[in-house]
C-alpha angles and dihedrals in degrees: 000000000000124000096257092053091049091049091050091052092048091050091049092051091051091048091051091050092049091050091051092049092049091053093046095047091046088057093045089050096061096033092057089056098039100041096081091042090051094050092048089050088056088059098257123140132235092263091055090047090053092048091052092048090051091049090051093050094046093047091048092051094049093045092048089054092047094049091047093051095049097031096098091055096058138052105271091218090058092049092051091049088052089052091051090050089052090051090053091049092048093053093047092047094052090048096052106027122082099169110108096212091055091046089054090055092046091049092050096046099032137071102255109134117202094183141051091250120130097219108111140138089260098051105078093046094045091051090051092049093048092050091048095050099041124077115239092251092052100038098096092045090052092050090049090053090047091053093045093051091049094048095048093045091051090050090051089048090055089055089049088062085083091067096090090056090051090049088051091056087053090059102264117134117255096241093046091050091052091049090053089059090057089050087053089050089055091048091052088054089054094051090045088052089056090058091047089050089058092058114106117263112249123185120228120268112297128241094028093292090145097057090099113047089213124028129154093000096053096111093047092050094048092049092048091047091053093049094045089050090055089051092049092046088054092048091053089070089066107034112157096263092052092046089052089050089052091052091048094050100035099044104010089240115181122245092240092051091047090052091054091048094050091048092056092041088055092049092050091049093049094053092048089072097077089043088056091054091051091049094046091058088059106038104016136257100276093045090050091051093049104036094049094041097054096056090047090054091048089052090052092052091048090049089056090064098032110134096214138041096237091053092046092050092048091053091046091052089052087052091049091052092054110025098074098045088096092062100082093029091052092050092046092048094051091050091048100052097050131064121262093253091055099048100095092047092045092051093052097040092053094044108042096054087053090058092047093047092048090055093064105054100058088068090055091046090052090054090052090051090050089053090053091248091129099156095050098078089057093046094047091048093051094045095048092047091052088051089051091051092050092050092046092052092045095050103035109027089103097043099092129189115234095263092057098048 
């Protein structure tokens, strides 16, 4: 097989993976919005909704870890097809089951995602496939495109959450319209499975290299996981709902105006991904993560003490333009500094602890809000993130990916 044919096959595999991610994130986008409405329509209360969301997040975290740990020992294509099958089963179950106990089991064992988090059963395997198919020089650009596609698809999915209301105007019952959206979710899993099926078959690592999920890169992965968890813990002080609460209480901002602001902040963040890839080619992955993150944290701290709403929003938009540039660069860096057999495990072991760490700090932020210390969550978030950036630069500035050596 000549070089041009190999490159064409690699490009096709990446395109199939991007299509599958777009479909999946589109489904996650409307399910995250409609899930609580659907459960309330079934007659369940807010406590039961929260319990189901917790079950879904915990199950997703555990399954992501499991897939990452065994990923090197199985054909990645087969694992992704299994994930797509699970997505189909999850959508069908939510559409036809009304019993809460069964829905709890489905939420725990299925693929439904009640948050905007990236941890999912698909993520570690997709990262491993992308890193395998992309050349070193193109890896960060591919991860930036992967992140951009996912963010835009999720945003479009959020808009699609209005479909049940439109169906209601057409005469369809509210509950039936919500069930149709879960059928659509299952259908998206089926189409995504078609794109996974078109990925090339690749055997597991030879000579038993996959027996240990992590081998020579174990120390690097654990250190990165600890640092990324600190970053996520800091970010939990300013999750979107808490930031909206701060805007409501600090400036009496309306809900409609906040929605418009967060939409544009999301768009700005999404289009920062390709900029991050461009910048990484010039100053390196670690430098891009650190030197874009620190200004975003400074902007957040300044927004906390801004005297007017326009100034606060301007600073928060600057933060949005910079704070997510470490997403594709972080994924690319993790894949670059471990061996191919360790990539699935490294992706999950650096992602799942982030999700768990981020679940702790909102409780602390809520306590600060209750004590009328409304600016402190923003200040603490910014300070901890600057500490994370300093530690990352100190520990990993000399650990170079192949394209920077």
